[in-house]
PDB file of N, CA, C and O in Angstrom, chain B, residues numbered from 101:
ATOM      1  N   MET B 101     -98.170-227.340 292.041  1.00  0.00           N
ATOM      2  CA  MET B 101     -97.118-226.609 291.341  1.00  0.00           C
ATOM      3  C   MET B 101     -97.711-225.296 290.856  1.00  0.00           C
ATOM      4  O   MET B 101     -98.764-225.273 290.219  1.00  0.00           O
ATOM      5  N   SER B 102     -97.034-224.223 291.161  1.00  0.00           N
ATOM      6  CA  SER B 102     -97.528-222.910 290.767  1.00  0.00           C
ATOM      7  C   SER B 102     -97.182-222.623 289.309  1.00  0.00           C
ATOM      8  O   SER B 102     -96.375-223.324 288.699  1.00  0.00           O
ATOM      9  N   SER B 103     -97.804-221.585 288.764  1.00  0.00           N
ATOM     10  CA  SER B 103     -97.503-221.218 287.376  1.00  0.00           C
ATOM     11  C   SER B 103     -96.055-220.743 287.248  1.00  0.00           C
ATOM     12  O   SER B 103     -95.436-220.931 286.201  1.00  0.00           O
ATOM     13  N   ASP B 104     -95.506-220.124 288.312  1.00  0.00           N
ATOM     14  CA  ASP B 104     -94.097-219.721 288.287  1.00  0.00           C
ATOM     15  C   ASP B 104     -93.184-220.940 288.202  1.00  0.00           C
ATOM     16  O   ASP B 104     -92.186-220.928 287.482  1.00  0.00           O
ATOM     17  N   ASP B 105     -93.539-222.009 288.952  1.00  0.00           N
ATOM     18  CA  ASP B 105     -92.749-223.237 288.907  1.00  0.00           C
ATOM     19  C   ASP B 105     -92.788-223.849 287.514  1.00  0.00           C
ATOM     20  O   ASP B 105     -91.762-224.283 286.990  1.00  0.00           O
ATOM     21  N   ARG B 106     -93.980-223.882 286.915  1.00  0.00           N
ATOM     22  CA  ARG B 106     -94.110-224.459 285.571  1.00  0.00           C
ATOM     23  C   ARG B 106     -93.310-223.643 284.556  1.00  0.00           C
ATOM     24  O   ARG B 106     -92.671-224.212 283.670  1.00  0.00           O
ATOM     25  N   GLU B 107     -93.342-222.335 284.676  1.00  0.00           N
ATOM     26  CA  GLU B 107     -92.579-221.475 283.768  1.00  0.00           C
ATOM     27  C   GLU B 107     -91.083-221.702 283.954  1.00  0.00           C
ATOM     28  O   GLU B 107     -90.332-221.753 282.981  1.00  0.00           O
ATOM     29  N   SER B 108     -90.657-221.836 285.197  1.00  0.00           N
ATOM     30  CA  SER B 108     -89.250-222.106 285.486  1.00  0.00           C
ATOM     31  C   SER B 108     -88.825-223.431 284.878  1.00  0.00           C
ATOM     32  O   SER B 108     -87.744-223.533 284.299  1.00  0.00           O
ATOM     33  N   ASP B 109     -89.685-224.468 285.010  1.00  0.00           N
ATOM     34  CA  ASP B 109     -89.380-225.769 284.407  1.00  0.00           C
ATOM     35  C   ASP B 109     -89.261-225.658 282.896  1.00  0.00           C
ATOM     36  O   ASP B 109     -88.358-226.251 282.305  1.00  0.00           O
ATOM     37  N   ARG B 110     -90.160-224.905 282.256  1.00  0.00           N
ATOM     38  CA  ARG B 110     -90.097-224.734 280.799  1.00  0.00           C
ATOM     39  C   ARG B 110     -88.813-224.019 280.395  1.00  0.00           C
ATOM     40  O   ARG B 110     -88.205-224.364 279.381  1.00  0.00           O
ATOM     41  N   THR B 111     -88.399-223.030 281.177  1.00  0.00           N
ATOM     42  CA  THR B 111     -87.164-222.306 280.881  1.00  0.00           C
ATOM     43  C   THR B 111     -85.969-223.240 280.979  1.00  0.00           C
ATOM     44  O   THR B 111     -85.088-223.218 280.119  1.00  0.00           O
ATOM     45  N   LEU B 112     -85.934-224.069 282.035  1.00  0.00           N
ATOM     46  CA  LEU B 112     -84.831-225.019 282.181  1.00  0.00           C
ATOM     47  C   LEU B 112     -84.810-226.009 281.030  1.00  0.00           C
ATOM     48  O   LEU B 112     -83.748-226.302 280.480  1.00  0.00           O
ATOM     49  N   LEU B 113     -85.974-226.523 280.664  1.00  0.00           N
ATOM     50  CA  LEU B 113     -86.036-227.483 279.573  1.00  0.00           C
ATOM     51  C   LEU B 113     -85.618-226.864 278.248  1.00  0.00           C
ATOM     52  O   LEU B 113     -84.924-227.503 277.457  1.00  0.00           O
ATOM     53  N   SER B 114     -86.029-225.639 277.999  1.00  0.00           N
ATOM     54  CA  SER B 114     -85.685-225.020 276.723  1.00  0.00           C
ATOM     55  C   SER B 114     -84.202-224.687 276.646  1.00  0.00           C
ATOM     56  O   SER B 114     -83.649-224.597 275.550  1.00  0.00           O
ATOM     57  N   SER B 115     -83.537-224.499 277.808  1.00  0.00           N
ATOM     58  CA  SER B 115     -82.113-224.213 277.788  1.00  0.00           C
ATOM     59  C   SER B 115     -81.278-225.480 277.697  1.00  0.00           C
ATOM     60  O   SER B 115     -80.072-225.408 277.460  1.00  0.00           O
ATOM     61  N   ASN B 116     -81.893-226.627 277.880  1.00  0.00           N
ATOM     62  CA  ASN B 116     -81.196-227.899 277.849  1.00  0.00           C
ATOM     63  C   ASN B 116     -81.401-228.533 276.482  1.00  0.00           C
ATOM     64  O   ASN B 116     -82.536-228.753 276.058  1.00  0.00           O
ATOM     65  N   ARG B 117     -80.299-228.829 275.789  1.00  0.00           N
ATOM     66  CA  ARG B 117     -80.459-229.375 274.441  1.00  0.00           C
ATOM     67  C   ARG B 117     -81.091-230.760 274.453  1.00  0.00           C
ATOM     68  O   ARG B 117     -81.606-231.203 273.427  1.00  0.00           O
ATOM     69  N   LEU B 118     -81.065-231.456 275.592  1.00  0.00           N
ATOM     70  CA  LEU B 118     -81.707-232.759 275.682  1.00  0.00           C
ATOM     71  C   LEU B 118     -83.225-232.654 275.650  1.00  0.00           C
ATOM     72  O   LEU B 118     -83.907-233.625 275.322  1.00  0.00           O
ATOM     73  N   ALA B 119     -83.751-231.501 275.983  1.00  0.00           N
ATOM     74  CA  ALA B 119     -85.200-231.328 275.994  1.00  0.00           C
ATOM     75  C   ALA B 119     -85.799-231.562 274.610  1.00  0.00           C
ATOM     76  O   ALA B 119     -86.935-232.023 274.496  1.00  0.00           O
ATOM     77  N   ASP B 120     -85.050-231.250 273.566  1.00  0.00           N
ATOM     78  CA  ASP B 120     -85.539-231.419 272.203  1.00  0.00           C
ATOM     79  C   ASP B 120     -85.109-232.744 271.584  1.00  0.00           C
ATOM     80  O   ASP B 120     -85.385-232.994 270.411  1.00  0.00           O
ATOM     81  N   THR B 121     -84.443-233.587 272.350  1.00  0.00           N
ATOM     82  CA  THR B 121     -83.939-234.854 271.847  1.00  0.00           C
ATOM     83  C   THR B 121     -84.980-235.951 272.022  1.00  0.00           C
ATOM     84  O   THR B 121     -85.575-236.099 273.089  1.00  0.00           O
ATOM     85  N   GLU B 122     -85.185-236.704 270.971  1.00  0.00           N
ATOM     86  CA  GLU B 122     -86.034-237.879 271.073  1.00  0.00           C
ATOM     87  C   GLU B 122     -85.184-238.995 271.659  1.00  0.00           C
ATOM     88  O   GLU B 122     -84.094-239.272 271.158  1.00  0.00           O
ATOM     89  N   TRP B 123     -85.672-239.640 272.718  1.00  0.00           N
ATOM     90  CA  TRP B 123     -84.867-240.681 273.348  1.00  0.00           C
ATOM     91  C   TRP B 123     -84.563-241.807 272.389  1.00  0.00           C
ATOM     92  O   TRP B 123     -83.553-242.492 272.552  1.00  0.00           O
ATOM     93  N   SER B 124     -85.395-242.019 271.407  1.00  0.00           N
ATOM     94  CA  SER B 124     -85.117-243.077 270.428  1.00  0.00           C
ATOM     95  C   SER B 124     -83.909-242.729 269.565  1.00  0.00           C
ATOM     96  O   SER B 124     -83.329-243.613 268.934  1.00  0.00           O
ATOM     97  N   ASP B 125     -83.515-241.437 269.528  1.00  0.00           N
ATOM     98  CA  ASP B 125     -82.343-241.014 268.758  1.00  0.00           C
ATOM     99  C   ASP B 125     -81.041-241.126 269.549  1.00  0.00           C
ATOM    100  O   ASP B 125     -79.959-241.008 268.974  1.00  0.00           O
ATOM    101  N   VAL B 126     -81.133-241.351 270.856  1.00  0.00           N
ATOM    102  CA  VAL B 126     -79.938-241.451 271.695  1.00  0.00           C
ATOM    103  C   VAL B 126     -79.413-242.878 271.622  1.00  0.00           C
ATOM    104  O   VAL B 126     -80.192-243.825 271.734  1.00  0.00           O
ATOM    105  N   PRO B 127     -78.103-243.050 271.437  1.00  0.00           N
ATOM    106  CA  PRO B 127     -77.548-244.409 271.348  1.00  0.00           C
ATOM    107  C   PRO B 127     -77.831-245.224 272.613  1.00  0.00           C
ATOM    108  O   PRO B 127     -78.038-244.666 273.690  1.00  0.00           O
ATOM    109  N   THR B 128     -77.836-246.537 272.468  1.00  0.00           N
ATOM    110  CA  THR B 128     -78.071-247.427 273.601  1.00  0.00           C
ATOM    111  C   THR B 128     -77.018-247.235 274.678  1.00  0.00           C
ATOM    112  O   THR B 128     -77.328-247.291 275.868  1.00  0.00           O
ATOM    113  N   ASP B 129     -75.776-247.009 274.271  1.00  0.00           N
ATOM    114  CA  ASP B 129     -74.682-246.760 275.212  1.00  0.00           C
ATOM    115  C   ASP B 129     -74.181-245.339 274.946  1.00  0.00           C
ATOM    116  O   ASP B 129     -73.133-245.161 274.325  1.00  0.00           O
ATOM    117  N   PRO B 130     -74.925-244.317 275.414  1.00  0.00           N
ATOM    118  CA  PRO B 130     -74.587-242.932 275.073  1.00  0.00           C
ATOM    119  C   PRO B 130     -73.276-242.463 275.701  1.00  0.00           C
ATOM    120  O   PRO B 130     -72.892-242.912 276.781  1.00  0.00           O
ATOM    121  N   ASP B 131     -72.615-241.571 275.016  1.00  0.00           N
ATOM    122  CA  ASP B 131     -71.444-240.914 275.565  1.00  0.00           C
ATOM    123  C   ASP B 131     -71.949-239.889 276.582  1.00  0.00           C
ATOM    124  O   ASP B 131     -72.744-239.018 276.227  1.00  0.00           O
ATOM    125  N   PRO B 132     -71.504-239.977 277.839  1.00  0.00           N
ATOM    126  CA  PRO B 132     -72.043-239.081 278.868  1.00  0.00           C
ATOM    127  C   PRO B 132     -71.886-237.599 278.539  1.00  0.00           C
ATOM    128  O   PRO B 132     -72.796-236.811 278.800  1.00  0.00           O
ATOM    129  N   ARG B 133     -70.761-237.213 277.978  1.00  0.00           N
ATOM    130  CA  ARG B 133     -70.542-235.794 277.672  1.00  0.00           C
ATOM    131  C   ARG B 133     -71.297-235.360 276.423  1.00  0.00           C
ATOM    132  O   ARG B 133     -72.033-234.373 276.438  1.00  0.00           O
ATOM    133  N   ARG B 134     -71.108-236.100 275.359  1.00  0.00           N
ATOM    134  CA  ARG B 134     -71.665-235.666 274.066  1.00  0.00           C
ATOM    135  C   ARG B 134     -73.179-235.827 273.996  1.00  0.00           C
ATOM    136  O   ARG B 134     -73.870-234.933 273.508  1.00  0.00           O
ATOM    137  N   HIS B 135     -73.706-236.953 274.477  1.00  0.00           N
ATOM    138  CA  HIS B 135     -75.133-237.213 274.315  1.00  0.00           C
ATOM    139  C   HIS B 135     -75.988-236.769 275.504  1.00  0.00           C
ATOM    140  O   HIS B 135     -77.168-236.462 275.333  1.00  0.00           O
ATOM    141  N   LEU B 136     -75.407-236.731 276.706  1.00  0.00           N
ATOM    142  CA  LEU B 136     -76.202-236.443 277.901  1.00  0.00           C
ATOM    143  C   LEU B 136     -75.820-235.143 278.600  1.00  0.00           C
ATOM    144  O   LEU B 136     -76.409-234.797 279.624  1.00  0.00           O
ATOM    145  N   ASP B 137     -74.854-234.429 278.066  1.00  0.00           N
ATOM    146  CA  ASP B 137     -74.399-233.158 278.646  1.00  0.00           C
ATOM    147  C   ASP B 137     -73.856-233.295 280.067  1.00  0.00           C
ATOM    148  O   ASP B 137     -73.917-232.339 280.840  1.00  0.00           O
ATOM    149  N   TYR B 138     -73.324-234.468 280.425  1.00  0.00           N
ATOM    150  CA  TYR B 138     -72.724-234.645 281.743  1.00  0.00           C
ATOM    151  C   TYR B 138     -71.332-234.038 281.762  1.00  0.00           C
ATOM    152  O   TYR B 138     -70.623-234.058 280.756  1.00  0.00           O
ATOM    153  N   GLU B 139     -70.949-233.508 282.892  1.00  0.00           N
ATOM    154  CA  GLU B 139     -69.589-233.028 283.107  1.00  0.00           C
ATOM    155  C   GLU B 139     -68.948-233.920 284.156  1.00  0.00           C
ATOM    156  O   GLU B 139     -69.484-234.070 285.255  1.00  0.00           O
ATOM    157  N   LEU B 140     -67.808-234.513 283.831  1.00  0.00           N
ATOM    158  CA  LEU B 140     -67.120-235.354 284.794  1.00  0.00           C
ATOM    159  C   LEU B 140     -66.425-234.473 285.825  1.00  0.00           C
ATOM    160  O   LEU B 140     -65.791-233.478 285.475  1.00  0.00           O
ATOM    161  N   ARG B 141     -66.544-234.834 287.067  1.00  0.00           N
ATOM    162  CA  ARG B 141     -65.937-234.085 288.169  1.00  0.00           C
ATOM    163  C   ARG B 141     -65.155-235.057 289.052  1.00  0.00           C
ATOM    164  O   ARG B 141     -65.486-236.240 289.136  1.00  0.00           O
ATOM    165  N   ASP B 142     -64.122-234.545 289.704  1.00  0.00           N
ATOM    166  CA  ASP B 142     -63.376-235.340 290.661  1.00  0.00           C
ATOM    167  C   ASP B 142     -64.026-235.208 292.033  1.00  0.00           C
ATOM    168  O   ASP B 142     -64.288-234.101 292.501  1.00  0.00           O
ATOM    169  N   TRP B 143     -64.284-236.352 292.675  1.00  0.00           N
ATOM    170  CA  TRP B 143     -64.878-236.386 294.002  1.00  0.00           C
ATOM    171  C   TRP B 143     -63.967-237.214 294.902  1.00  0.00           C
ATOM    172  O   TRP B 143     -63.298-238.141 294.446  1.00  0.00           O
ATOM    173  N   GLU B 144     -63.952-236.869 296.170  1.00  0.00           N
ATOM    174  CA  GLU B 144     -63.137-237.587 297.142  1.00  0.00           C
ATOM    175  C   GLU B 144     -64.041-238.454 298.002  1.00  0.00           C
ATOM    176  O   GLU B 144     -65.077-237.994 298.482  1.00  0.00           O
ATOM    177  N   LEU B 145     -63.647-239.719 298.199  1.00  0.00           N
ATOM    178  CA  LEU B 145     -64.401-240.657 299.028  1.00  0.00           C
ATOM    179  C   LEU B 145     -63.808-240.655 300.430  1.00  0.00           C
ATOM    180  O   LEU B 145     -62.611-240.887 300.598  1.00  0.00           O
ATOM    181  N   LEU B 146     -64.637-240.394 301.436  1.00  0.00           N
ATOM    182  CA  LEU B 146     -64.199-240.396 302.831  1.00  0.00           C
ATOM    183  C   LEU B 146     -65.084-241.338 303.638  1.00  0.00           C
ATOM    184  O   LEU B 146     -66.303-241.350 303.470  1.00  0.00           O
ATOM    185  N   THR B 147     -64.466-242.129 304.517  1.00  0.00           N
ATOM    186  CA  THR B 147     -65.224-242.948 305.457  1.00  0.00           C
ATOM    187  C   THR B 147     -65.565-242.070 306.649  1.00  0.00           C
ATOM    188  O   THR B 147     -64.703-241.351 307.154  1.00  0.00           O
ATOM    189  N   ILE B 148     -66.796-242.119 307.099  1.00  0.00           N
ATOM    190  CA  ILE B 148     -67.250-241.217 308.153  1.00  0.00           C
ATOM    191  C   ILE B 148     -66.588-241.540 309.498  1.00  0.00           C
ATOM    192  O   ILE B 148     -66.101-240.633 310.173  1.00  0.00           O
ATOM    193  N   SER B 149     -66.564-242.802 309.892  1.00  0.00           N
ATOM    194  CA  SER B 149     -65.863-243.203 311.109  1.00  0.00           C
ATOM    195  C   SER B 149     -65.440-244.655 310.967  1.00  0.00           C
ATOM    196  O   SER B 149     -65.916-245.370 310.084  1.00  0.00           O
ATOM    197  N   ARG B 150     -64.554-245.077 311.830  1.00  0.00           N
ATOM    198  CA  ARG B 150     -64.014-246.446 311.719  1.00  0.00           C
ATOM    199  C   ARG B 150     -65.085-247.516 311.856  1.00  0.00           C
ATOM    200  O   ARG B 150     -65.039-248.524 311.151  1.00  0.00           O
ATOM    201  N   ASP B 151     -66.061-247.316 312.761  1.00  0.00           N
ATOM    202  CA  ASP B 151     -67.068-248.349 312.947  1.00  0.00           C
ATOM    203  C   ASP B 151     -68.343-248.082 312.168  1.00  0.00           C
ATOM    204  O   ASP B 151     -69.363-248.724 312.416  1.00  0.00           O
ATOM    205  N   SER B 152     -68.301-247.161 311.247  1.00  0.00           N
ATOM    206  CA  SER B 152     -69.487-246.847 310.453  1.00  0.00           C
ATOM    207  C   SER B 152     -69.347-247.438 309.058  1.00  0.00           C
ATOM    208  O   SER B 152     -68.250-247.521 308.504  1.00  0.00           O
ATOM    209  N   ASP B 153     -70.467-247.840 308.512  1.00  0.00           N
ATOM    210  CA  ASP B 153     -70.486-248.356 307.138  1.00  0.00           C
ATOM    211  C   ASP B 153     -70.847-247.234 306.169  1.00  0.00           C
ATOM    212  O   ASP B 153     -71.077-247.490 304.986  1.00  0.00           O
ATOM    213  N   GLN B 154     -70.898-245.996 306.657  1.00  0.00           N
ATOM    214  CA  GLN B 154     -71.273-244.872 305.809  1.00  0.00           C
ATOM    215  C   GLN B 154     -70.032-244.190 305.239  1.00  0.00           C
ATOM    216  O   GLN B 154     -68.974-244.129 305.867  1.00  0.00           O
ATOM    217  N   VAL B 155     -70.208-243.686 304.035  1.00  0.00           N
ATOM    218  CA  VAL B 155     -69.150-242.930 303.368  1.00  0.00           C
ATOM    219  C   VAL B 155     -69.749-241.623 302.868  1.00  0.00           C
ATOM    220  O   VAL B 155     -70.963-241.498 302.712  1.00  0.00           O
ATOM    221  N   VAL B 156     -68.886-240.663 302.622  1.00  0.00           N
ATOM    222  CA  VAL B 156     -69.334-239.392 302.061  1.00  0.00           C
ATOM    223  C   VAL B 156     -68.425-239.080 300.875  1.00  0.00           C
ATOM    224  O   VAL B 156     -67.210-239.269 300.936  1.00  0.00           O
ATOM    225  N   PHE B 157     -69.037-238.603 299.801  1.00  0.00           N
ATOM    226  CA  PHE B 157     -68.306-238.130 298.638  1.00  0.00           C
ATOM    227  C   PHE B 157     -68.355-236.611 298.654  1.00  0.00           C
ATOM    228  O   PHE B 157     -69.430-236.015 298.722  1.00  0.00           O
ATOM    229  N   LEU B 158     -67.184-235.992 298.590  1.00  0.00           N
ATOM    230  CA  LEU B 158     -67.101-234.536 298.551  1.00  0.00           C
ATOM    231  C   LEU B 158     -66.437-234.114 297.249  1.00  0.00           C
ATOM    232  O   LEU B 158     -65.458-234.728 296.824  1.00  0.00           O
ATOM    233  N   PRO B 159     -66.955-233.077 296.616  1.00  0.00           N
ATOM    234  CA  PRO B 159     -66.315-232.604 295.382  1.00  0.00           C
ATOM    235  C   PRO B 159     -64.970-231.954 295.695  1.00  0.00           C
ATOM    236  O   PRO B 159     -64.795-231.332 296.743  1.00  0.00           O
ATOM    237  N   GLU B 160     -64.035-232.107 294.781  1.00  0.00           N
ATOM    238  CA  GLU B 160     -62.738-231.463 294.977  1.00  0.00           C
ATOM    239  C   GLU B 160     -62.818-229.967 294.745  1.00  0.00           C
ATOM    240  O   GLU B 160     -61.972-229.218 295.234  1.00  0.00           O
ATOM    241  N   SER B 161     -63.811-229.526 294.014  1.00  0.00           N
ATOM    242  CA  SER B 161     -64.006-228.109 293.744  1.00  0.00           C
ATOM    243  C   SER B 161     -64.649-227.436 294.956  1.00  0.00           C
ATOM    244  O   SER B 161     -65.734-227.826 295.387  1.00  0.00           O
ATOM    245  N   GLU B 162     -63.974-226.426 295.500  1.00  0.00           N
ATOM    246  CA  GLU B 162     -64.537-225.691 296.636  1.00  0.00           C
ATOM    247  C   GLU B 162     -65.834-224.993 296.259  1.00  0.00           C
ATOM    248  O   GLU B 162     -66.728-224.844 297.092  1.00  0.00           O
ATOM    249  N   GLU B 163     -65.938-224.570 295.023  1.00  0.00           N
ATOM    250  CA  GLU B 163     -67.166-223.901 294.574  1.00  0.00           C
ATOM    251  C   GLU B 163     -68.364-224.839 294.689  1.00  0.00           C
ATOM    252  O   GLU B 163     -69.426-224.429 295.158  1.00  0.00           O
ATOM    253  N   LEU B 164     -68.205-226.088 294.268  1.00  0.00           N
ATOM    254  CA  LEU B 164     -69.299-227.054 294.383  1.00  0.00           C
ATOM    255  C   LEU B 164     -69.603-227.368 295.839  1.00  0.00           C
ATOM    256  O   LEU B 164     -70.761-227.547 296.214  1.00  0.00           O
ATOM    257  N   LEU B 165     -68.560-227.434 296.659  1.00  0.00           N
ATOM    258  CA  LEU B 165     -68.773-227.700 298.073  1.00  0.00           C
ATOM    259  C   LEU B 165     -69.563-226.570 298.724  1.00  0.00           C
ATOM    260  O   LEU B 165     -70.412-226.813 299.582  1.00  0.00           O
ATOM    261  N   ARG B 166     -69.285-225.350 298.319  1.00  0.00           N
ATOM    262  CA  ARG B 166     -70.060-224.214 298.845  1.00  0.00           C
ATOM    263  C   ARG B 166     -71.513-224.300 298.403  1.00  0.00           C
ATOM    264  O   ARG B 166     -72.403-223.800 299.091  1.00  0.00           O
ATOM    265  N   ASP B 167     -71.759-224.932 297.258  1.00  0.00           N
ATOM    266  CA  ASP B 167     -73.127-225.117 296.771  1.00  0.00           C
ATOM    267  C   ASP B 167     -73.794-226.330 297.418  1.00  0.00           C
ATOM    268  O   ASP B 167     -74.847-226.784 296.970  1.00  0.00           O
ATOM    269  N   GLU B 168     -73.163-226.851 298.486  1.00  0.00           N
ATOM    270  CA  GLU B 168     -73.685-227.987 299.249  1.00  0.00           C
ATOM    271  C   GLU B 168     -73.793-229.256 298.419  1.00  0.00           C
ATOM    272  O   GLU B 168     -74.739-230.029 298.572  1.00  0.00           O
ATOM    273  N   ALA B 169     -72.817-229.467 297.538  1.00  0.00           N
ATOM    274  CA  ALA B 169     -72.785-230.687 296.738  1.00  0.00           C
ATOM    275  C   ALA B 169     -72.028-231.764 297.511  1.00  0.00           C
ATOM    276  O   ALA B 169     -70.829-231.630 297.754  1.00  0.00           O
ATOM    277  N   PHE B 170     -72.720-232.821 297.892  1.00  0.00           N
ATOM    278  CA  PHE B 170     -72.090-233.959 298.549  1.00  0.00           C
ATOM    279  C   PHE B 170     -73.031-235.152 298.425  1.00  0.00           C
ATOM    280  O   PHE B 170     -74.218-234.997 298.139  1.00  0.00           O
ATOM    281  N   VAL B 171     -72.482-236.341 298.646  1.00  0.00           N
ATOM    282  CA  VAL B 171     -73.285-237.565 298.619  1.00  0.00           C
ATOM    283  C   VAL B 171     -72.944-238.357 299.868  1.00  0.00           C
ATOM    284  O   VAL B 171     -71.768-238.574 300.162  1.00  0.00           O
ATOM    285  N   LEU B 172     -73.952-238.791 300.601  1.00  0.00           N
ATOM    286  CA  LEU B 172     -73.803-239.639 301.775  1.00  0.00           C
ATOM    287  C   LEU B 172     -74.419-240.982 301.429  1.00  0.00           C
ATOM    288  O   LEU B 172     -75.566-241.046 300.987  1.00  0.00           O
ATOM    289  N   ALA B 173     -73.655-242.068 301.630  1.00  0.00           N
ATOM    290  CA  ALA B 173     -74.151-243.383 301.218  1.00  0.00           C
ATOM    291  C   ALA B 173     -73.636-244.474 302.155  1.00  0.00           C
ATOM    292  O   ALA B 173     -72.663-244.279 302.883  1.00  0.00           O
ATOM    293  N   GLU B 174     -74.299-245.612 302.120  1.00  0.00           N
ATOM    294  CA  GLU B 174     -73.816-246.807 302.796  1.00  0.00           C
ATOM    295  C   GLU B 174     -72.800-247.472 301.871  1.00  0.00           C
ATOM    296  O   GLU B 174     -72.992-247.499 300.656  1.00  0.00           O
ATOM    297  N   ARG B 175     -71.728-248.004 302.436  1.00  0.00           N
ATOM    298  CA  ARG B 175     -70.693-248.640 301.618  1.00  0.00           C
ATOM    299  C   ARG B 175     -71.287-249.756 300.749  1.00  0.00           C
ATOM    300  O   ARG B 175     -70.844-249.954 299.618  1.00  0.00           O
ATOM    301  N   GLY B 176     -72.266-250.473 301.255  1.00  0.00           N
ATOM    302  CA  GLY B 176     -72.890-251.555 300.495  1.00  0.00           C
ATOM    303  C   GLY B 176     -73.669-251.073 299.274  1.00  0.00           C
ATOM    304  O   GLY B 176     -73.990-251.870 298.393  1.00  0.00           O
ATOM    305  N   ASP B 177     -73.976-249.781 299.213  1.00  0.00           N
ATOM    306  CA  ASP B 177     -74.705-249.226 298.072  1.00  0.00           C
ATOM    307  C   ASP B 177     -73.785-248.859 296.914  1.00  0.00           C
ATOM    308  O   ASP B 177     -74.260-248.540 295.824  1.00  0.00           O
ATOM    309  N   LEU B 178     -72.473-248.902 297.138  1.00  0.00           N
ATOM    310  CA  LEU B 178     -71.515-248.527 296.102  1.00  0.00           C
ATOM    311  C   LEU B 178     -71.244-249.710 295.184  1.00  0.00           C
ATOM    312  O   LEU B 178     -71.240-250.862 295.618  1.00  0.00           O
ATOM    313  N   CYS B 179     -71.022-249.414 293.930  1.00  0.00           N
ATOM    314  CA  CYS B 179     -70.641-250.457 292.989  1.00  0.00           C
ATOM    315  C   CYS B 179     -69.707-249.849 291.942  1.00  0.00           C
ATOM    316  O   CYS B 179     -69.696-248.637 291.726  1.00  0.00           O
ATOM    317  N   SER B 180     -68.951-250.687 291.320  1.00  0.00           N
ATOM    318  CA  SER B 180     -68.042-250.250 290.263  1.00  0.00           C
ATOM    319  C   SER B 180     -68.820-250.140 288.958  1.00  0.00           C
ATOM    320  O   SER B 180     -69.470-251.098 288.541  1.00  0.00           O
ATOM    321  N   LEU B 181     -68.760-249.001 288.323  1.00  0.00           N
ATOM    322  CA  LEU B 181     -69.455-248.852 287.040  1.00  0.00           C
ATOM    323  C   LEU B 181     -68.802-249.714 285.968  1.00  0.00           C
ATOM    324  O   LEU B 181     -69.471-250.140 285.027  1.00  0.00           O
ATOM    325  N   ASP B 182     -67.515-249.973 286.097  1.00  0.00           N
ATOM    326  CA  ASP B 182     -66.837-250.861 285.146  1.00  0.00           C
ATOM    327  C   ASP B 182     -67.394-252.274 285.222  1.00  0.00           C
ATOM    328  O   ASP B 182     -67.459-252.972 284.210  1.00  0.00           O
ATOM    329  N   ASP B 183     -67.794-252.698 286.411  1.00  0.00           N
ATOM    330  CA  ASP B 183     -68.322-254.056 286.598  1.00  0.00           C
ATOM    331  C   ASP B 183     -69.820-254.155 286.328  1.00  0.00           C
ATOM    332  O   ASP B 183     -70.349-255.259 286.196  1.00  0.00           O
ATOM    333  N   ASN B 184     -70.510-253.018 286.245  1.00  0.00           N
ATOM    334  CA  ASN B 184     -71.968-253.017 286.125  1.00  0.00           C
ATOM    335  C   ASN B 184     -72.461-252.217 284.939  1.00  0.00           C
ATOM    336  O   ASN B 184     -73.373-251.402 285.079  1.00  0.00           O
ATOM    337  N   ARG B 185     -71.882-252.431 283.789  1.00  0.00           N
ATOM    338  CA  ARG B 185     -72.276-251.703 282.584  1.00  0.00           C
ATOM    339  C   ARG B 185     -73.435-252.365 281.920  1.00  0.00           C
ATOM    340  O   ARG B 185     -73.907-251.891 280.887  1.00  0.00           O
TER     341      ARG B 185
END
């Protein structure tokens, strides 16, 4: 890792309010938005082909799609977060 990379990492960490958070201060079941700075996004699930077990998630936002945001997964790797909390 170069010194530029380390400086970039420090800049990212200092801009993220979680960088100064002690994990012991975060609730056991944190609120994704308030405690972890997550932003919920709408994604579309598409099956790649009829005989394939692969799926692709594409963001509904064209801006994110232009940023090459997508997820490719095997259907067996998916689970319901409601069932696995």
